[in-house]
N, C-alpha and C positions, 0 to 999 in steps of 0.2 A: 288728591294729594297735591299740596301746593309746592312751589319750587323750593321754598325754604325747608319744608319737611323732607323733600327728596334729597336735598343737599346734606341735611343733617343725617339722614339715614345712610347715605353713601359714606360720609365721614365715620360714622359709628361702625359700619361694616369694615372699612379699611383699618380702623384702630383694632378691632377684634382680630382680624387676620394677622396684622403686624405683631400684636401681642402673642398670638398663638404660635407665630413663627419662632419665638424664643423657646418654646417647648417642643419643637419639631424633633422627631425621633433621631434624625441624623445629627442633632446637636446634643443627644442624650449624655454622652460622656462629659461634656462641658457643663450641662445643666446639673447633673448629679454632683459633679465636683464642686460647683458653685453652691448648691444646696448644702452639701456637707461642710463646706468652709464657713458658710454663714451660720448654720445651725449646729456646728460641731460640738459645742459644749452643752447643748440643751437636750431635753428629752426627745424632741422631734428629730434632732440630729442622730441620736442613738438609734431611734426607730428606723430612720432612713439607712443608716449604716448596716444594721442587722437584717434588714429586709430589702436589699438592693433591687431584687427582681420585682417585688411588689411596687417599689418606688418607681421603677422604670415603666411598669404597666400604668401606674397612676399618671405619670407625666405624659405618656402617650395618649391616654384617654383625655387628658386636659387639652392636649394639642388637637385631637380629632374633634372634640365637641366645640372648642373655640373657633376652629377653622370653619366647621359646618355652620355655626351661628353667624359668623362674619359674612359668609357667602349668602346666607339666608337674608341678612339685613341688606346686603347689596342688591339681591334679587328683588326684595320687597320695595326698595327705593327706586329701582330702574324699570320694573315691569309695568307696562301700561295696562295689562289685563289683570283685573282683580278677581280672585276666586269668590264664588257665591256660596253662601251657607246653604246646606241641605235641610 
């Protein structure tokens, strides 16, 4: 892996982690309020309002998957040992 690819991978990982931070469960009241404010008049806003627990679970899953993927990108860009295929 070249230095440019490694730098690009690090940036991509940091962007994924930072974007996932917006969906962190500790920010859930703010995230759901923002979603309901933005989507309040539409069909998706009504679905979020009527299924608040499901929306909270979905936001938490988005956070977990985004954070995992961001750390995976960082690990891939910084790890000097590459896994071999079996």
